[in-house]
mmCIF file of the N, C-alpha and C atoms, coordinates in Angstrom:
data_MODEL
# 
_entry.id   MODEL 
# 
loop_
_atom_site.group_PDB 
_atom_site.id 
_atom_site.type_symbol 
_atom_site.label_atom_id 
_atom_site.label_alt_id 
_atom_site.label_comp_id 
_atom_site.label_asym_id 
_atom_site.label_entity_id 
_atom_site.label_seq_id 
_atom_site.pdbx_PDB_ins_code 
_atom_site.Cartn_x 
_atom_site.Cartn_y 
_atom_site.Cartn_z 
_atom_site.occupancy 
_atom_site.B_iso_or_equiv 
_atom_site.pdbx_formal_charge 
_atom_site.auth_seq_id 
_atom_site.auth_comp_id 
_atom_site.auth_asym_id 
_atom_site.auth_atom_id 
_atom_site.pdbx_PDB_model_num 
ATOM 1   N N  . MET A 1 1  ? 70.422 72.665  132.635 1.00 0.00 ? 1  MET A N  1 
ATOM 2   C CA . MET A 1 1  ? 69.032 72.932  131.921 1.00 0.00 ? 1  MET A CA 1 
ATOM 3   C C  . MET A 1 1  ? 68.779 72.205  130.830 1.00 0.00 ? 1  MET A C  1 
ATOM 4   N N  . THR A 1 2  ? 66.987 71.582  130.595 1.00 0.00 ? 2  THR A N  1 
ATOM 5   C CA . THR A 1 2  ? 66.889 70.602  130.192 1.00 0.00 ? 2  THR A CA 1 
ATOM 6   C C  . THR A 1 2  ? 66.160 71.029  129.249 1.00 0.00 ? 2  THR A C  1 
ATOM 7   N N  . ALA A 1 3  ? 66.505 70.656  127.868 1.00 0.00 ? 3  ALA A N  1 
ATOM 8   C CA . ALA A 1 3  ? 66.258 70.957  126.820 1.00 0.00 ? 3  ALA A CA 1 
ATOM 9   C C  . ALA A 1 3  ? 65.104 70.108  126.261 1.00 0.00 ? 3  ALA A C  1 
ATOM 10  N N  . GLN A 1 4  ? 63.775 70.420  126.089 1.00 0.00 ? 4  GLN A N  1 
ATOM 11  C CA . GLN A 1 4  ? 62.599 69.685  125.439 1.00 0.00 ? 4  GLN A CA 1 
ATOM 12  C C  . GLN A 1 4  ? 62.772 69.418  123.829 1.00 0.00 ? 4  GLN A C  1 
ATOM 13  N N  . ILE A 1 5  ? 62.023 68.654  123.852 1.00 0.00 ? 5  ILE A N  1 
ATOM 14  C CA . ILE A 1 5  ? 62.168 68.423  122.533 1.00 0.00 ? 5  ILE A CA 1 
ATOM 15  C C  . ILE A 1 5  ? 60.698 68.639  121.762 1.00 0.00 ? 5  ILE A C  1 
ATOM 16  N N  . ARG A 1 6  ? 60.517 68.953  120.660 1.00 0.00 ? 6  ARG A N  1 
ATOM 17  C CA . ARG A 1 6  ? 59.527 69.093  120.023 1.00 0.00 ? 6  ARG A CA 1 
ATOM 18  C C  . ARG A 1 6  ? 59.367 68.827  118.481 1.00 0.00 ? 6  ARG A C  1 
ATOM 19  N N  . GLN A 1 7  ? 58.290 68.964  118.314 1.00 0.00 ? 7  GLN A N  1 
ATOM 20  C CA . GLN A 1 7  ? 57.686 68.749  117.142 1.00 0.00 ? 7  GLN A CA 1 
ATOM 21  C C  . GLN A 1 7  ? 58.139 69.738  116.231 1.00 0.00 ? 7  GLN A C  1 
ATOM 22  N N  . PRO A 1 8  ? 59.327 69.376  115.157 1.00 0.00 ? 8  PRO A N  1 
ATOM 23  C CA . PRO A 1 8  ? 59.266 69.993  113.880 1.00 0.00 ? 8  PRO A CA 1 
ATOM 24  C C  . PRO A 1 8  ? 58.288 70.982  114.171 1.00 0.00 ? 8  PRO A C  1 
ATOM 25  N N  . SER A 1 9  ? 57.325 70.924  113.377 1.00 0.00 ? 9  SER A N  1 
ATOM 26  C CA . SER A 1 9  ? 56.178 72.028  112.929 1.00 0.00 ? 9  SER A CA 1 
ATOM 27  C C  . SER A 1 9  ? 55.653 72.590  114.130 1.00 0.00 ? 9  SER A C  1 
ATOM 28  N N  . ALA A 1 10 ? 55.618 72.699  115.584 1.00 0.00 ? 10 ALA A N  1 
ATOM 29  C CA . ALA A 1 10 ? 55.496 73.240  116.571 1.00 0.00 ? 10 ALA A CA 1 
ATOM 30  C C  . ALA A 1 10 ? 56.367 74.338  116.645 1.00 0.00 ? 10 ALA A C  1 
ATOM 31  N N  . SER A 1 11 ? 55.701 75.728  116.739 1.00 0.00 ? 11 SER A N  1 
ATOM 32  C CA . SER A 1 11 ? 56.462 76.693  117.114 1.00 0.00 ? 11 SER A CA 1 
ATOM 33  C C  . SER A 1 11 ? 56.093 77.176  118.370 1.00 0.00 ? 11 SER A C  1 
ATOM 34  N N  . LEU A 1 12 ? 56.876 77.507  119.343 1.00 0.00 ? 12 LEU A N  1 
ATOM 35  C CA . LEU A 1 12 ? 56.826 78.200  120.399 1.00 0.00 ? 12 LEU A CA 1 
ATOM 36  C C  . LEU A 1 12 ? 55.951 79.504  120.218 1.00 0.00 ? 12 LEU A C  1 
ATOM 37  N N  . VAL A 1 13 ? 56.361 80.680  119.066 1.00 0.00 ? 13 VAL A N  1 
ATOM 38  C CA . VAL A 1 13 ? 55.745 81.451  118.869 1.00 0.00 ? 13 VAL A CA 1 
ATOM 39  C C  . VAL A 1 13 ? 54.505 81.602  117.845 1.00 0.00 ? 13 VAL A C  1 
ATOM 40  N N  . PRO A 1 14 ? 53.696 82.588  118.357 1.00 0.00 ? 14 PRO A N  1 
ATOM 41  C CA . PRO A 1 14 ? 52.278 82.505  117.747 1.00 0.00 ? 14 PRO A CA 1 
ATOM 42  C C  . PRO A 1 14 ? 52.230 83.067  116.213 1.00 0.00 ? 14 PRO A C  1 
ATOM 43  N N  . PRO A 1 15 ? 51.784 82.356  115.720 1.00 0.00 ? 15 PRO A N  1 
ATOM 44  C CA . PRO A 1 15 ? 51.827 82.627  114.189 1.00 0.00 ? 15 PRO A CA 1 
ATOM 45  C C  . PRO A 1 15 ? 51.584 84.532  113.482 1.00 0.00 ? 15 PRO A C  1 
ATOM 46  N N  . GLN A 1 16 ? 50.969 85.181  114.402 1.00 0.00 ? 16 GLN A N  1 
ATOM 47  C CA . GLN A 1 16 ? 50.663 86.780  114.778 1.00 0.00 ? 16 GLN A CA 1 
ATOM 48  C C  . GLN A 1 16 ? 51.923 87.005  114.949 1.00 0.00 ? 16 GLN A C  1 
ATOM 49  N N  . ASP A 1 17 ? 52.933 86.421  115.517 1.00 0.00 ? 17 ASP A N  1 
ATOM 50  C CA . ASP A 1 17 ? 54.264 87.207  116.217 1.00 0.00 ? 17 ASP A CA 1 
ATOM 51  C C  . ASP A 1 17 ? 55.085 86.538  114.786 1.00 0.00 ? 17 ASP A C  1 
ATOM 52  N N  . ARG A 1 18 ? 55.262 85.713  114.181 1.00 0.00 ? 18 ARG A N  1 
ATOM 53  C CA . ARG A 1 18 ? 56.472 85.408  113.713 1.00 0.00 ? 18 ARG A CA 1 
ATOM 54  C C  . ARG A 1 18 ? 56.970 86.396  112.533 1.00 0.00 ? 18 ARG A C  1 
ATOM 55  N N  . ALA A 1 19 ? 56.275 87.412  112.010 1.00 0.00 ? 19 ALA A N  1 
ATOM 56  C CA . ALA A 1 19 ? 57.096 88.290  111.098 1.00 0.00 ? 19 ALA A CA 1 
ATOM 57  C C  . ALA A 1 19 ? 57.964 89.192  112.017 1.00 0.00 ? 19 ALA A C  1 
ATOM 58  N N  . VAL A 1 20 ? 57.122 89.804  112.770 1.00 0.00 ? 20 VAL A N  1 
ATOM 59  C CA . VAL A 1 20 ? 58.593 90.718  113.937 1.00 0.00 ? 20 VAL A CA 1 
ATOM 60  C C  . VAL A 1 20 ? 59.767 89.411  114.345 1.00 0.00 ? 20 VAL A C  1 
ATOM 61  N N  . VAL A 1 21 ? 59.613 88.507  114.897 1.00 0.00 ? 21 VAL A N  1 
ATOM 62  C CA . VAL A 1 21 ? 60.649 87.539  115.148 1.00 0.00 ? 21 VAL A CA 1 
ATOM 63  C C  . VAL A 1 21 ? 61.218 87.457  114.367 1.00 0.00 ? 21 VAL A C  1 
ATOM 64  N N  . ASP A 1 22 ? 60.937 87.294  112.904 1.00 0.00 ? 22 ASP A N  1 
ATOM 65  C CA . ASP A 1 22 ? 61.691 86.802  111.644 1.00 0.00 ? 22 ASP A CA 1 
ATOM 66  C C  . ASP A 1 22 ? 62.264 88.256  111.603 1.00 0.00 ? 22 ASP A C  1 
ATOM 67  N N  . GLU A 1 23 ? 61.947 88.963  111.639 1.00 0.00 ? 23 GLU A N  1 
ATOM 68  C CA . GLU A 1 23 ? 62.888 90.256  111.752 1.00 0.00 ? 23 GLU A CA 1 
ATOM 69  C C  . GLU A 1 23 ? 63.966 90.843  112.561 1.00 0.00 ? 23 GLU A C  1 
ATOM 70  N N  . TRP A 1 24 ? 63.804 90.373  113.968 1.00 0.00 ? 24 TRP A N  1 
ATOM 71  C CA . TRP A 1 24 ? 64.738 90.094  114.519 1.00 0.00 ? 24 TRP A CA 1 
ATOM 72  C C  . TRP A 1 24 ? 65.572 89.343  114.508 1.00 0.00 ? 24 TRP A C  1 
ATOM 73  N N  . LEU A 1 25 ? 65.409 87.791  113.954 1.00 0.00 ? 25 LEU A N  1 
ATOM 74  C CA . LEU A 1 25 ? 66.737 87.022  113.761 1.00 0.00 ? 25 LEU A CA 1 
ATOM 75  C C  . LEU A 1 25 ? 67.388 87.606  112.769 1.00 0.00 ? 25 LEU A C  1 
ATOM 76  N N  . ALA A 1 26 ? 66.503 88.547  111.651 1.00 0.00 ? 26 ALA A N  1 
ATOM 77  C CA . ALA A 1 26 ? 67.131 88.663  110.325 1.00 0.00 ? 26 ALA A CA 1 
ATOM 78  C C  . ALA A 1 26 ? 68.402 89.642  110.553 1.00 0.00 ? 26 ALA A C  1 
ATOM 79  N N  . ARG A 1 27 ? 68.076 90.675  111.681 1.00 0.00 ? 27 ARG A N  1 
ATOM 80  C CA . ARG A 1 27 ? 68.986 91.897  112.146 1.00 0.00 ? 27 ARG A CA 1 
ATOM 81  C C  . ARG A 1 27 ? 69.738 91.074  112.883 1.00 0.00 ? 27 ARG A C  1 
ATOM 82  N N  . ILE A 1 28 ? 69.668 90.028  113.982 1.00 0.00 ? 28 ILE A N  1 
ATOM 83  C CA . ILE A 1 28 ? 70.998 89.541  114.199 1.00 0.00 ? 28 ILE A CA 1 
ATOM 84  C C  . ILE A 1 28 ? 72.044 88.689  113.653 1.00 0.00 ? 28 ILE A C  1 
ATOM 85  N N  . VAL A 1 29 ? 71.244 87.892  112.350 1.00 0.00 ? 29 VAL A N  1 
ATOM 86  C CA . VAL A 1 29 ? 72.262 87.177  111.743 1.00 0.00 ? 29 VAL A CA 1 
ATOM 87  C C  . VAL A 1 29 ? 72.864 87.483  110.703 1.00 0.00 ? 29 VAL A C  1 
ATOM 88  N N  . ALA A 1 30 ? 72.413 88.802  110.492 1.00 0.00 ? 30 ALA A N  1 
ATOM 89  C CA . ALA A 1 30 ? 73.374 89.971  109.351 1.00 0.00 ? 30 ALA A CA 1 
ATOM 90  C C  . ALA A 1 30 ? 74.684 89.870  110.182 1.00 0.00 ? 30 ALA A C  1 
ATOM 91  N N  . VAL A 1 31 ? 74.776 90.306  111.459 1.00 0.00 ? 31 VAL A N  1 
ATOM 92  C CA . VAL A 1 31 ? 75.840 91.078  111.838 1.00 0.00 ? 31 VAL A CA 1 
ATOM 93  C C  . VAL A 1 31 ? 76.828 89.490  112.696 1.00 0.00 ? 31 VAL A C  1 
ATOM 94  N N  . VAL A 1 32 ? 76.219 88.403  113.196 1.00 0.00 ? 32 VAL A N  1 
ATOM 95  C CA . VAL A 1 32 ? 76.689 87.493  113.464 1.00 0.00 ? 32 VAL A CA 1 
ATOM 96  C C  . VAL A 1 32 ? 76.471 86.197  112.755 1.00 0.00 ? 32 VAL A C  1 
ATOM 97  N N  . GLY A 1 33 ? 75.684 85.913  111.494 1.00 0.00 ? 33 GLY A N  1 
ATOM 98  C CA . GLY A 1 33 ? 76.034 84.663  111.569 1.00 0.00 ? 33 GLY A CA 1 
ATOM 99  C C  . GLY A 1 33 ? 76.811 84.196  110.722 1.00 0.00 ? 33 GLY A C  1 
ATOM 100 N N  . GLY A 1 34 ? 76.669 83.068  109.769 1.00 0.00 ? 34 GLY A N  1 
ATOM 101 C CA . GLY A 1 34 ? 77.947 82.437  109.435 1.00 0.00 ? 34 GLY A CA 1 
ATOM 102 C C  . GLY A 1 34 ? 78.106 83.202  108.264 1.00 0.00 ? 34 GLY A C  1 
ATOM 103 N N  . ASP A 1 35 ? 77.379 83.651  107.464 1.00 0.00 ? 35 ASP A N  1 
ATOM 104 C CA . ASP A 1 35 ? 78.273 84.626  106.244 1.00 0.00 ? 35 ASP A CA 1 
ATOM 105 C C  . ASP A 1 35 ? 77.694 86.334  106.181 1.00 0.00 ? 35 ASP A C  1 
ATOM 106 N N  . ALA A 1 36 ? 77.851 86.664  107.578 1.00 0.00 ? 36 ALA A N  1 
ATOM 107 C CA . ALA A 1 36 ? 76.995 88.184  108.017 1.00 0.00 ? 36 ALA A CA 1 
ATOM 108 C C  . ALA A 1 36 ? 78.178 88.805  107.150 1.00 0.00 ? 36 ALA A C  1 
ATOM 109 N N  . LYS A 1 37 ? 76.931 89.714  106.687 1.00 0.00 ? 37 LYS A N  1 
ATOM 110 C CA . LYS A 1 37 ? 76.934 90.969  105.772 1.00 0.00 ? 37 LYS A CA 1 
ATOM 111 C C  . LYS A 1 37 ? 77.394 92.272  106.353 1.00 0.00 ? 37 LYS A C  1 
ATOM 112 N N  . GLU A 1 38 ? 76.810 92.435  107.360 1.00 0.00 ? 38 GLU A N  1 
ATOM 113 C CA . GLU A 1 38 ? 77.279 93.940  108.372 1.00 0.00 ? 38 GLU A CA 1 
ATOM 114 C C  . GLU A 1 38 ? 78.474 93.792  108.997 1.00 0.00 ? 38 GLU A C  1 
ATOM 115 N N  . ASN A 1 39 ? 78.967 94.836  109.562 1.00 0.00 ? 39 ASN A N  1 
ATOM 116 C CA . ASN A 1 39 ? 79.714 94.672  110.226 1.00 0.00 ? 39 ASN A CA 1 
ATOM 117 C C  . ASN A 1 39 ? 80.105 96.284  110.880 1.00 0.00 ? 39 ASN A C  1 
ATOM 118 N N  . SER A 1 40 ? 79.238 97.157  110.555 1.00 0.00 ? 40 SER A N  1 
ATOM 119 C CA . SER A 1 40 ? 79.685 98.277  110.875 1.00 0.00 ? 40 SER A CA 1 
ATOM 120 C C  . SER A 1 40 ? 79.132 98.565  112.317 1.00 0.00 ? 40 SER A C  1 
ATOM 121 N N  . PRO A 1 41 ? 78.920 99.561  113.607 1.00 0.00 ? 41 PRO A N  1 
ATOM 122 C CA . PRO A 1 41 ? 78.715 99.937  114.487 1.00 0.00 ? 41 PRO A CA 1 
ATOM 123 C C  . PRO A 1 41 ? 77.217 99.777  114.438 1.00 0.00 ? 41 PRO A C  1 
ATOM 124 N N  . GLU A 1 42 ? 76.784 100.581 113.540 1.00 0.00 ? 42 GLU A N  1 
ATOM 125 C CA . GLU A 1 42 ? 75.245 100.895 113.793 1.00 0.00 ? 42 GLU A CA 1 
ATOM 126 C C  . GLU A 1 42 ? 74.440 99.579  113.445 1.00 0.00 ? 42 GLU A C  1 
ATOM 127 N N  . ALA A 1 43 ? 74.944 98.947  112.481 1.00 0.00 ? 43 ALA A N  1 
ATOM 128 C CA . ALA A 1 43 ? 74.528 97.323  112.374 1.00 0.00 ? 43 ALA A CA 1 
ATOM 129 C C  . ALA A 1 43 ? 74.687 96.443  113.773 1.00 0.00 ? 43 ALA A C  1 
ATOM 130 N N  . CYS A 1 44 ? 75.813 96.569  114.391 1.00 0.00 ? 44 CYS A N  1 
ATOM 131 C CA . CYS A 1 44 ? 76.035 95.990  115.745 1.00 0.00 ? 44 CYS A CA 1 
ATOM 132 C C  . CYS A 1 44 ? 75.237 96.668  117.080 1.00 0.00 ? 44 CYS A C  1 
ATOM 133 N N  . ARG A 1 45 ? 74.751 97.701  116.678 1.00 0.00 ? 45 ARG A N  1 
ATOM 134 C CA . ARG A 1 45 ? 73.857 98.275  117.834 1.00 0.00 ? 45 ARG A CA 1 
ATOM 135 C C  . ARG A 1 45 ? 72.598 97.652  117.301 1.00 0.00 ? 45 ARG A C  1 
ATOM 136 N N  . THR A 1 46 ? 72.176 98.001  116.337 1.00 0.00 ? 46 THR A N  1 
ATOM 137 C CA . THR A 1 46 ? 70.902 97.119  115.499 1.00 0.00 ? 46 THR A CA 1 
ATOM 138 C C  . THR A 1 46 ? 70.519 95.862  115.757 1.00 0.00 ? 46 THR A C  1 
ATOM 139 N N  . ALA A 1 47 ? 71.955 95.087  115.937 1.00 0.00 ? 47 ALA A N  1 
ATOM 140 C CA . ALA A 1 47 ? 71.807 93.777  116.007 1.00 0.00 ? 47 ALA A CA 1 
ATOM 141 C C  . ALA A 1 47 ? 71.322 93.235  117.620 1.00 0.00 ? 47 ALA A C  1 
ATOM 142 N N  . ALA A 1 48 ? 72.028 94.398  118.150 1.00 0.00 ? 48 ALA A N  1 
ATOM 143 C CA . ALA A 1 48 ? 72.255 93.690  119.950 1.00 0.00 ? 48 ALA A CA 1 
ATOM 144 C C  . ALA A 1 48 ? 70.717 94.217  120.504 1.00 0.00 ? 48 ALA A C  1 
ATOM 145 N N  . GLU A 1 49 ? 69.887 95.527  119.562 1.00 0.00 ? 49 GLU A N  1 
ATOM 146 C CA . GLU A 1 49 ? 68.777 95.759  119.970 1.00 0.00 ? 49 GLU A CA 1 
ATOM 147 C C  . GLU A 1 49 ? 67.860 94.785  119.895 1.00 0.00 ? 49 GLU A C  1 
ATOM 148 N N  . ALA A 1 50 ? 68.003 94.322  118.771 1.00 0.00 ? 50 ALA A N  1 
ATOM 149 C CA . ALA A 1 50 ? 66.559 92.930  118.248 1.00 0.00 ? 50 ALA A CA 1 
ATOM 150 C C  . ALA A 1 50 ? 67.092 92.089  119.315 1.00 0.00 ? 50 ALA A C  1 
ATOM 151 N N  . ALA A 1 51 ? 68.434 91.219  119.758 1.00 0.00 ? 51 ALA A N  1 
ATOM 152 C CA . ALA A 1 51 ? 68.783 90.734  120.555 1.00 0.00 ? 51 ALA A CA 1 
ATOM 153 C C  . ALA A 1 51 ? 67.963 91.107  121.844 1.00 0.00 ? 51 ALA A C  1 
ATOM 154 N N  . GLU A 1 52 ? 68.320 92.189  122.152 1.00 0.00 ? 52 GLU A N  1 
ATOM 155 C CA . GLU A 1 52 ? 67.267 92.594  123.760 1.00 0.00 ? 52 GLU A CA 1 
ATOM 156 C C  . GLU A 1 52 ? 65.648 92.438  123.568 1.00 0.00 ? 52 GLU A C  1 
ATOM 157 N N  . GLU A 1 53 ? 65.360 93.231  122.574 1.00 0.00 ? 53 GLU A N  1 
ATOM 158 C CA . GLU A 1 53 ? 63.800 92.648  122.346 1.00 0.00 ? 53 GLU A CA 1 
ATOM 159 C C  . GLU A 1 53 ? 63.502 91.602  121.858 1.00 0.00 ? 53 GLU A C  1 
ATOM 160 N N  . LEU A 1 54 ? 64.379 90.413  121.705 1.00 0.00 ? 54 LEU A N  1 
ATOM 161 C CA . LEU A 1 54 ? 64.012 89.117  121.155 1.00 0.00 ? 54 LEU A CA 1 
ATOM 162 C C  . LEU A 1 54 ? 63.824 88.744  122.812 1.00 0.00 ? 54 LEU A C  1 
ATOM 163 N N  . SER A 1 55 ? 65.190 88.593  123.479 1.00 0.00 ? 55 SER A N  1 
ATOM 164 C CA . SER A 1 55 ? 64.970 88.286  124.753 1.00 0.00 ? 55 SER A CA 1 
ATOM 165 C C  . SER A 1 55 ? 63.786 88.248  125.626 1.00 0.00 ? 55 SER A C  1 
ATOM 166 N N  . ALA A 1 56 ? 63.589 89.882  125.625 1.00 0.00 ? 56 ALA A N  1 
ATOM 167 C CA . ALA A 1 56 ? 62.608 89.795  126.504 1.00 0.00 ? 56 ALA A CA 1 
ATOM 168 C C  . ALA A 1 56 ? 61.419 89.404  125.971 1.00 0.00 ? 56 ALA A C  1 
ATOM 169 N N  . TYR A 1 57 ? 61.253 89.321  124.697 1.00 0.00 ? 57 TYR A N  1 
ATOM 170 C CA . TYR A 1 57 ? 59.549 88.483  124.283 1.00 0.00 ? 57 TYR A CA 1 
ATOM 171 C C  . TYR A 1 57 ? 59.771 86.789  124.565 1.00 0.00 ? 57 TYR A C  1 
ATOM 172 N N  . LEU A 1 58 ? 60.703 86.656  124.261 1.00 0.00 ? 58 LEU A N  1 
ATOM 173 C CA . LEU A 1 58 ? 60.658 84.996  124.569 1.00 0.00 ? 58 LEU A CA 1 
ATOM 174 C C  . LEU A 1 58 ? 60.480 84.841  126.281 1.00 0.00 ? 58 LEU A C  1 
ATOM 175 N N  . TRP A 1 59 ? 61.148 85.827  126.910 1.00 0.00 ? 59 TRP A N  1 
ATOM 176 C CA . TRP A 1 59 ? 61.139 85.665  128.293 1.00 0.00 ? 59 TRP A CA 1 
ATOM 177 C C  . TRP A 1 59 ? 59.204 85.661  128.728 1.00 0.00 ? 59 TRP A C  1 
ATOM 178 N N  . MET A 1 60 ? 58.820 86.956  127.857 1.00 0.00 ? 60 MET A N  1 
ATOM 179 C CA . MET A 1 60 ? 57.032 87.131  128.160 1.00 0.00 ? 60 MET A CA 1 
ATOM 180 C C  . MET A 1 60 ? 56.848 85.639  128.107 1.00 0.00 ? 60 MET A C  1 
ATOM 181 N N  . LEU A 1 61 ? 56.877 85.051  126.582 1.00 0.00 ? 61 LEU A N  1 
ATOM 182 C CA . LEU A 1 61 ? 56.181 83.617  126.159 1.00 0.00 ? 61 LEU A CA 1 
ATOM 183 C C  . LEU A 1 61 ? 56.343 82.849  127.453 1.00 0.00 ? 61 LEU A C  1 
ATOM 184 N N  . ARG A 1 62 ? 57.895 82.438  127.661 1.00 0.00 ? 62 ARG A N  1 
ATOM 185 C CA . ARG A 1 62 ? 57.619 81.381  129.233 1.00 0.00 ? 62 ARG A CA 1 
ATOM 186 C C  . ARG A 1 62 ? 56.861 81.900  130.293 1.00 0.00 ? 62 ARG A C  1 
ATOM 187 N N  . ALA A 1 63 ? 56.845 83.045  130.386 1.00 0.00 ? 63 ALA A N  1 
ATOM 188 C CA . ALA A 1 63 ? 56.092 83.175  131.668 1.00 0.00 ? 63 ALA A CA 1 
ATOM 189 C C  . ALA A 1 63 ? 53.970 83.181  131.435 1.00 0.00 ? 63 ALA A C  1 
ATOM 190 N N  . LEU A 1 64 ? 53.950 83.473  130.078 1.00 0.00 ? 64 LEU A N  1 
ATOM 191 C CA . LEU A 1 64 ? 52.501 83.108  129.806 1.00 0.00 ? 64 LEU A CA 1 
ATOM 192 C C  . LEU A 1 64 ? 52.605 81.627  130.021 1.00 0.00 ? 64 LEU A C  1 
ATOM 193 N N  . ARG A 1 65 ? 53.275 80.742  128.958 1.00 0.00 ? 65 ARG A N  1 
ATOM 194 C CA . ARG A 1 65 ? 52.829 79.127  129.145 1.00 0.00 ? 65 ARG A CA 1 
ATOM 195 C C  . ARG A 1 65 ? 53.636 78.961  130.920 1.00 0.00 ? 65 ARG A C  1 
ATOM 196 N N  . ARG A 1 66 ? 54.110 79.200  131.833 1.00 0.00 ? 66 ARG A N  1 
ATOM 197 C CA . ARG A 1 66 ? 54.169 78.570  132.683 1.00 0.00 ? 66 ARG A CA 1 
ATOM 198 C C  . ARG A 1 66 ? 52.832 79.077  133.461 1.00 0.00 ? 66 ARG A C  1 
ATOM 199 N N  . ARG A 1 67 ? 52.120 79.920  133.400 1.00 0.00 ? 67 ARG A N  1 
ATOM 200 C CA . ARG A 1 67 ? 50.664 80.246  133.955 1.00 0.00 ? 67 ARG A CA 1 
ATOM 201 C C  . ARG A 1 67 ? 49.638 80.158  133.498 1.00 0.00 ? 67 ARG A C  1 
ATOM 202 N N  . THR A 1 68 ? 49.669 79.258  131.970 1.00 0.00 ? 68 THR A N  1 
ATOM 203 C CA . THR A 1 68 ? 48.720 78.573  131.380 1.00 0.00 ? 68 THR A CA 1 
ATOM 204 C C  . THR A 1 68 ? 48.977 76.498  131.354 1.00 0.00 ? 68 THR A C  1 
ATOM 205 N N  . ALA A 1 69 ? 49.892 76.587  132.254 1.00 0.00 ? 69 ALA A N  1 
ATOM 206 C CA . ALA A 1 69 ? 50.360 75.282  131.940 1.00 0.00 ? 69 ALA A CA 1 
ATOM 207 C C  . ALA A 1 69 ? 49.639 74.553  133.341 1.00 0.00 ? 69 ALA A C  1 
# 
């Protein structure tokens, strides 16, 4: 898999979606981040759900970008 080099200011996420993506990332980082603060089963489920939602969203963005490329 080849990684593309992007400008630091360039974001894959459109500005209107940034808040929801940040929320998904916060839920994931709370459980698996370097200084994770949560370890309850409910927090783990929430993080797993957020990871699934984020994954689906990123696949959707990828498909949209391929169609417009």
